[in-house]
PLY file of the C-alpha trace (Angstrom):
ply
format ascii 1.0
element vertex 298
property float x
property float y
property float z
element edge 297
property int vertex1
property int vertex2
end_header
0.01 -0.28 0.05
1.55 3.25 -1.25
1.16 6.61 -0.21
0.41 7.81 -3.85
-2.83 5.31 -3.38
-3.57 6.74 -0.37
-3.53 9.91 -0.98
-5.35 9.65 -3.89
-8.34 8.01 -2.08
-8.21 10.90 0.30
-8.70 13.32 -2.28
-11.80 11.59 -3.97
-13.26 11.19 -0.35
-12.75 14.81 0.21
-13.92 16.16 -3.13
-16.26 13.55 -3.93
-15.31 13.61 -7.36
-12.62 11.58 -9.31
-12.18 14.41 -12.21
-11.74 17.19 -9.45
-9.26 14.99 -7.42
-7.26 14.41 -10.57
-6.90 17.93 -11.02
-5.68 18.56 -7.38
-2.98 16.28 -7.61
-2.43 16.84 -11.65
-3.09 13.30 -12.91
-5.70 12.40 -15.70
-8.86 11.13 -14.33
-7.95 7.34 -15.99
-5.09 7.86 -13.72
-6.79 8.81 -10.78
-8.98 5.92 -11.06
-6.26 3.49 -11.55
-4.42 4.34 -8.20
-8.00 3.92 -6.24
-8.44 0.37 -8.33
-4.82 -0.71 -7.10
-5.76 0.28 -3.43
-9.12 -1.43 -3.37
-7.50 -4.66 -4.96
-4.91 -4.39 -1.84
-7.34 -3.75 0.46
-9.84 -6.60 -0.88
-12.92 -4.33 -0.87
-14.58 -1.49 -3.13
-13.97 1.92 -1.35
-16.41 3.82 -3.14
-19.90 3.47 -5.02
-20.05 5.63 -8.25
-22.79 6.62 -10.39
-23.17 9.50 -13.35
-23.85 12.00 -10.71
-21.82 11.02 -7.33
-19.30 9.20 -5.76
-19.61 7.93 -2.17
-17.75 6.13 0.41
-18.56 2.69 1.10
-18.49 1.10 4.31
-15.01 -0.09 3.76
-14.03 3.33 2.53
-15.29 4.98 5.64
-13.58 2.53 7.84
-10.18 3.30 5.83
-10.61 7.03 5.80
-9.14 8.27 9.31
-6.68 5.31 9.13
-5.25 6.50 5.50
-5.49 10.27 6.91
-3.18 9.08 10.03
-0.90 7.04 7.70
-0.20 10.18 5.48
0.04 12.49 7.79
2.76 10.61 9.39
4.48 10.18 6.00
4.46 14.01 5.68
5.96 14.05 9.09
8.98 12.12 8.35
9.36 14.18 5.08
9.39 17.36 7.33
12.09 15.78 9.77
14.41 14.36 6.92
14.27 17.36 4.99
14.99 19.96 7.94
17.93 17.38 9.14
19.37 17.75 5.41
18.43 21.32 5.24
20.46 22.04 9.06
23.55 20.04 7.50
23.42 22.10 4.16
23.86 25.21 6.51
26.50 24.21 9.13
30.25 24.21 8.26
32.81 22.37 10.14
35.93 24.22 9.71
39.41 22.37 11.07
42.50 24.94 11.22
45.69 25.04 12.72
45.41 27.31 16.07
47.60 30.33 14.87
45.60 30.23 11.37
42.51 30.11 13.82
43.40 32.97 15.94
45.20 35.41 13.47
43.15 34.87 10.17
39.61 33.43 11.03
37.85 35.61 13.91
37.35 38.38 11.46
36.65 36.10 8.50
33.77 34.21 10.63
32.35 37.57 11.52
32.00 38.84 8.40
30.45 35.85 7.03
28.31 35.43 9.26
26.98 39.00 8.36
26.75 37.75 4.47
25.30 34.19 5.41
23.38 34.32 8.28
21.75 31.52 7.62
24.82 29.51 7.96
26.40 27.86 11.37
30.34 27.83 11.30
31.84 25.28 13.60
35.61 25.85 14.29
38.10 23.48 15.81
41.58 24.89 16.49
43.66 21.97 16.45
47.31 20.64 15.31
47.75 20.25 11.54
47.91 16.25 11.94
44.42 16.96 13.56
43.02 18.53 10.69
43.71 15.79 8.41
42.25 13.29 10.70
38.75 15.39 10.57
38.55 15.95 7.08
39.76 12.16 6.53
36.99 11.18 8.86
34.13 13.29 7.61
34.26 15.25 10.83
35.12 18.76 8.97
34.18 19.97 5.53
37.25 21.89 5.35
40.28 22.12 6.70
43.37 25.01 6.91
46.50 24.62 7.40
50.02 24.68 5.87
50.18 21.03 3.89
53.68 21.20 2.60
53.31 17.65 0.91
50.37 16.27 -0.81
48.28 14.08 1.86
46.55 11.00 0.49
42.95 11.46 0.68
42.72 15.32 0.55
42.38 17.65 -2.10
44.73 20.72 -1.48
44.16 24.35 -2.97
46.56 27.03 -2.18
45.32 29.96 -0.39
48.13 32.55 -0.16
51.99 32.59 0.30
54.10 33.63 3.63
57.40 34.58 4.02
59.39 32.85 6.54
60.99 35.54 9.06
63.21 35.87 12.22
61.51 36.98 15.15
63.49 38.11 18.45
63.29 39.17 21.89
62.48 43.12 22.34
65.92 43.56 24.01
66.79 47.19 24.91
65.51 48.99 21.75
62.05 49.31 20.69
60.52 46.19 18.56
59.27 46.30 15.22
60.16 45.33 11.72
63.77 45.88 10.51
65.81 44.84 7.59
65.61 41.93 6.09
68.23 39.23 7.18
70.32 36.63 5.73
69.90 32.85 7.15
73.27 33.21 8.00
72.35 35.55 10.76
71.04 32.70 12.69
74.44 30.81 12.97
75.11 32.10 16.61
71.55 32.74 18.09
69.75 30.52 20.46
66.59 29.30 18.66
63.51 27.96 19.55
61.77 25.61 17.14
58.65 23.78 16.43
58.48 20.06 16.49
60.69 18.42 14.10
57.63 16.55 12.44
55.88 19.73 11.99
55.68 20.52 8.12
56.57 24.27 8.47
59.44 23.12 10.82
60.96 20.70 7.77
61.08 23.69 5.50
62.82 25.55 8.11
65.31 22.51 9.04
66.11 22.15 5.10
67.54 25.92 5.31
69.10 25.64 8.42
71.17 22.50 7.23
73.17 25.29 5.00
74.33 26.86 7.96
75.09 23.85 9.71
72.04 23.77 12.34
69.91 21.43 11.24
67.97 18.95 13.60
70.21 20.20 16.77
69.09 20.02 20.49
66.92 23.18 20.96
63.77 23.85 22.88
60.53 23.09 20.77
57.37 24.04 21.03
54.06 22.63 19.37
52.16 26.07 18.84
53.45 28.95 17.34
51.81 31.21 19.71
54.10 29.35 22.06
57.14 30.34 20.10
56.10 33.77 19.99
55.50 33.68 23.91
58.93 32.26 24.78
60.47 35.00 22.52
58.89 37.79 23.96
59.89 36.18 27.47
63.51 36.12 26.17
64.02 32.47 25.67
65.59 32.66 22.35
64.84 33.43 18.75
62.50 31.86 16.19
61.83 31.19 12.62
57.84 31.44 11.67
55.54 32.43 8.93
54.75 36.12 8.16
50.95 35.53 8.77
52.16 35.97 12.52
53.73 38.96 11.64
50.71 41.21 13.33
51.06 39.24 16.52
54.21 39.98 16.69
54.26 43.31 16.23
51.52 43.59 18.75
53.76 41.99 21.46
56.89 43.98 20.74
58.81 42.12 19.24
61.67 42.56 16.47
61.23 41.14 13.22
63.14 40.35 10.29
62.11 38.90 7.07
64.78 36.24 5.93
66.43 36.55 2.49
69.22 34.55 0.52
67.20 32.91 -0.19
63.70 33.96 0.44
61.44 31.27 1.23
57.59 31.19 1.22
55.14 28.40 2.55
51.69 28.04 1.15
48.63 28.17 3.21
46.14 25.43 1.79
42.40 24.66 1.95
41.69 21.10 1.97
38.80 18.82 1.62
38.24 15.05 1.21
39.16 13.81 -2.35
36.55 12.86 -4.54
33.49 14.45 -2.77
31.39 17.48 -3.79
31.83 20.44 -1.19
29.19 21.83 0.26
28.06 25.20 -1.24
28.63 27.28 1.73
32.11 25.68 2.52
32.95 26.95 -1.04
31.97 30.55 -0.54
33.52 30.28 3.10
37.19 29.33 1.39
36.61 32.06 -0.80
36.02 34.68 2.13
39.33 33.08 3.51
41.23 33.15 0.63
40.39 37.03 0.24
40.93 37.70 3.68
44.60 35.74 3.46
45.57 37.68 0.46
45.46 40.81 2.70
48.31 39.42 5.16
51.40 40.51 4.86
53.30 37.72 2.56
0 1
1 2
2 3
3 4
4 5
5 6
6 7
7 8
8 9
9 10
10 11
11 12
12 13
13 14
14 15
15 16
16 17
17 18
18 19
19 20
20 21
21 22
22 23
23 24
24 25
25 26
26 27
27 28
28 29
29 30
30 31
31 32
32 33
33 34
34 35
35 36
36 37
37 38
38 39
39 40
40 41
41 42
42 43
43 44
44 45
45 46
46 47
47 48
48 49
49 50
50 51
51 52
52 53
53 54
54 55
55 56
56 57
57 58
58 59
59 60
60 61
61 62
62 63
63 64
64 65
65 66
66 67
67 68
68 69
69 70
70 71
71 72
72 73
73 74
74 75
75 76
76 77
77 78
78 79
79 80
80 81
81 82
82 83
83 84
84 85
85 86
86 87
87 88
88 89
89 90
90 91
91 92
92 93
93 94
94 95
95 96
96 97
97 98
98 99
99 100
100 101
101 102
102 103
103 104
104 105
105 106
106 107
107 108
108 109
109 110
110 111
111 112
112 113
113 114
114 115
115 116
116 117
117 118
118 119
119 120
120 121
121 122
122 123
123 124
124 125
125 126
126 127
127 128
128 129
129 130
130 131
131 132
132 133
133 134
134 135
135 136
136 137
137 138
138 139
139 140
140 141
141 142
142 143
143 144
144 145
145 146
146 147
147 148
148 149
149 150
150 151
151 152
152 153
153 154
154 155
155 156
156 157
157 158
158 159
159 160
160 161
161 162
162 163
163 164
164 165
165 166
166 167
167 168
168 169
169 170
170 171
171 172
172 173
173 174
174 175
175 176
176 177
177 178
178 179
179 180
180 181
181 182
182 183
183 184
184 185
185 186
186 187
187 188
188 189
189 190
190 191
191 192
192 193
193 194
194 195
195 196
196 197
197 198
198 199
199 200
200 201
201 202
202 203
203 204
204 205
205 206
206 207
207 208
208 209
209 210
210 211
211 212
212 213
213 214
214 215
215 216
216 217
217 218
218 219
219 220
220 221
221 222
222 223
223 224
224 225
225 226
226 227
227 228
228 229
229 230
230 231
231 232
232 233
233 234
234 235
235 236
236 237
237 238
238 239
239 240
240 241
241 242
242 243
243 244
244 245
245 246
246 247
247 248
248 249
249 250
250 251
251 252
252 253
253 254
254 255
255 256
256 257
257 258
258 259
259 260
260 261
261 262
262 263
263 264
264 265
265 266
266 267
267 268
268 269
269 270
270 271
271 272
272 273
273 274
274 275
275 276
276 277
277 278
278 279
279 280
280 281
281 282
282 283
283 284
284 285
285 286
286 287
287 288
288 289
289 290
290 291
291 292
292 293
293 294
294 295
295 296
296 297
């Protein structure tokens, strides 16, 4: 017993006419008669008495009517629940991003996006880059943001923008601020604080520290760029970080110098699960992030 047959039966019972009921559901009168005949065959009883002038319910039809109304109402309720759930899923974006990206780039982006897309809810998880990858692969995040230096299995990478590596130093006696560019060789005798060796940003840094004989040496290592900045401010050493942290470093009074000879850039990527169609809202959000990131110092 299908919902189409039940709905056809209820329309005929309400309008007392096969022709009028057929108009309401955009069927031909013969199509409406066929649906009712199928229902009559399934219940094993005639549901309507038909004459040339009138259509009336039989006793079986009158007994079936309240049952059919309840079933159709429940089916419509199921459609509403499923439709509402799908709409809620479409209007929610789960974003996973590394902590420094979350702190320095996303607050203003999310605020502006909420104003332009008030129907969309954004849920942000500020996590390590390895967890960003894990959340995407496990379907817990729609998009991820981080420095994915190498291609990652199962992920689709799209570059957003490039950031230059820079040296940050304690304030010292003089005022902090952005000073002249320095070469990598200027790091030869400085005490360094670094990210973990397996961090993708640090992997690039170690490659260039090798040119001055300082690759993979014993030194204090912090998991987060924000912690590096705080340690440098406290005078614990110098560090190498991407220029997307420039504004935060300057606010904290650090001395900053862009590194040259060679100039090294790293790319910020937006990642998604390979082979899936991204939500329209997630695509729009990624575009907003890209626009905002392009205004940061590179």
